[in-house]
C-alpha positions as CSV (number, residue, x, y, z in Angstrom):
1,M,3.2,-14.7,21.7
2,S,1.5,-16.9,19.1
3,T,-1.7,-18.7,20.0
4,E,-3.1,-21.8,18.4
5,K,-5.7,-19.7,16.6
6,D,-2.9,-17.5,15.2
7,S,-1.0,-20.6,14.0
8,M,-4.1,-21.9,12.3
9,L,-4.6,-18.6,10.5
10,R,-1.1,-18.8,9.1
11,V,-1.4,-22.4,7.7
12,R,-2.3,-21.2,4.2
13,L,0.2,-18.3,4.0
14,T,3.3,-18.6,1.9
15,Q,6.6,-18.1,3.7
16,R,6.9,-14.6,2.1
17,Q,3.3,-13.7,3.3
18,S,4.1,-15.0,6.8
19,D,7.3,-13.0,6.9
20,E,5.5,-9.9,5.7
21,L,2.8,-10.5,8.3
22,D,5.5,-10.6,11.0
23,A,6.9,-7.3,9.7
24,I,3.4,-5.7,9.8
25,I,2.8,-6.9,13.4
26,D,6.2,-5.6,14.5
27,E,5.6,-2.2,12.9
28,L,2.1,-1.9,14.4
29,Q,3.4,-3.0,17.9
30,A,6.2,-0.4,17.6
31,Q,3.7,2.4,16.7
32,M,1.1,1.3,19.4
33,P,2.7,-0.7,22.1
34,E,-0.5,-0.5,24.1
35,A,-2.4,-2.4,21.4
36,S,-2.3,-6.1,21.3
37,V,-1.6,-6.8,17.7
38,T,-1.8,-10.5,16.7
39,T,-2.3,-12.6,13.6
40,S,-5.9,-13.1,14.6
41,S,-6.6,-9.4,15.2
42,I,-5.1,-8.6,11.7
43,A,-7.1,-11.4,10.2
44,R,-10.3,-10.0,11.7
45,Y,-9.4,-6.5,10.4
46,A,-8.6,-7.9,6.9
47,L,-11.9,-9.7,6.8
48,E,-13.9,-6.6,7.8
49,K,-12.0,-4.6,5.2
50,Y,-12.5,-7.2,2.5
51,V,-16.3,-7.2,3.2
52,S,-16.5,-3.4,3.3
53,D,-14.5,-3.1,0.1
54,H,-16.8,-5.7,-1.6
55,I,-19.9,-3.7,-0.6
56,A,-18.3,-0.4,-1.7
57,K,-17.4,-2.0,-5.1
58,R,-20.9,-3.4,-5.5
59,D,-22.6,-0.2,-4.5
60,G,-20.2,2.0,-6.6
61,T,-19.2,4.2,-3.6
62,K,-15.5,3.5,-4.1
63,I,-13.4,3.0,-7.2
64,F,-10.7,0.3,-6.9
65,I,-7.8,0.3,-9.3
66,E,-5.2,-2.4,-9.4
67,I,-2.3,-2.2,-11.9
68,N,0.4,-4.8,-12.2
69,T,3.7,-2.9,-12.5
70,A,5.9,-6.1,-12.6
71,D,6.8,-5.6,-16.2
72,A,7.1,-1.8,-16.1
73,T,10.6,-0.4,-16.7
74,E,12.0,2.5,-14.8
75,E,11.4,4.7,-17.8
76,D,7.8,3.5,-18.0
77,I,7.2,4.5,-14.4
78,K,8.9,7.8,-14.8
79,N,6.8,8.6,-17.9
80,L,3.6,7.6,-16.1
81,Y,4.7,9.7,-13.1
82,D,5.3,12.7,-15.3
83,L,1.9,12.3,-17.0
84,L,0.1,11.9,-13.7
85,S,1.9,14.8,-12.1
86,K,0.7,17.1,-14.9
87,L,-2.8,15.8,-14.5
88,F,-2.6,16.2,-10.7
89,D,-1.5,19.9,-11.1
90,E,-4.2,20.5,-13.7
91,T,-6.9,19.2,-11.4
92,K,-5.9,21.5,-8.6
93,E,-6.2,24.5,-10.9
94,N,-9.3,23.5,-12.9
95,Y,-11.4,21.0,-10.9
96,S,-13.1,20.6,-7.5
97,P,-11.1,19.7,-4.4
98,T,-12.8,16.3,-4.5
99,V,-11.5,15.5,-8.0
100,H,-8.1,16.8,-7.0
101,Y,-8.1,14.5,-4.0
102,M,-9.2,11.4,-6.0
103,V,-6.5,12.0,-8.6
104,G,-4.0,12.2,-5.7
105,E,-5.3,8.8,-4.4
106,I,-4.8,7.3,-7.8
107,L,-1.3,8.8,-8.2
108,E,0.0,7.7,-4.7
109,P,0.8,4.1,-5.6
110,V,2.9,5.2,-8.6
111,M,4.8,7.8,-6.5
112,M,5.5,5.0,-4.0
113,K,6.8,2.7,-6.7
114,M,9.0,5.5,-8.1
115,A,10.4,6.2,-4.6
116,R,11.3,2.5,-4.2
117,L,12.9,2.4,-7.7
118,M,15.0,5.5,-7.1
119,K,16.0,4.2,-3.6
120,L,17.3,1.0,-5.2
121,K,19.3,2.9,-7.8
122,K,21.0,5.4,-5.5
123,P,24.7,4.6,-4.7
124,E,25.4,3.7,-1.1
125,V,26.2,6.6,1.1
126,K,28.8,5.8,3.8
127,A,28.1,6.7,7.4
128,G,29.6,10.0,8.4
129,E,29.3,11.7,4.9
C-alpha cells in the first residue's frame, strides 16, 4: 500500500536500497502487524535518529565507530574477533559493568560479520539430516 508520499521518498534510493527498505518493512510488519509501517514512517524515524545521533556526537554523549570491513579477509576478522573476545572477557573481570557493556557494543558488529562469514562457508545441510 504505497502512497504518493512514500513513492517520492524512494526517488533517490538505489534499487538495492529500495529492496532493502522493502525487506525492513516486511520484517517490521511481520513482528508488529498492528503497526502501520510505511516508507514515510521509516523515513520519519530515520530523520529523528539522524538528528539525535548528530546531537549525541556533537555533545560527546555517544561514541560512534564505523569500520569498513570490505577488504578484510576471513582471517583478519577471526583475528580481530579473538583479540576483542579477550578484551571483552578482561573487561568483565577488571572493569566496571559500564565499560564491559561499551566493549560489548563495540564488539557486536564484528561478531555479526563473523557469523555471516561462517554461515556463507558452511556446507549445505540437506533437509531431514
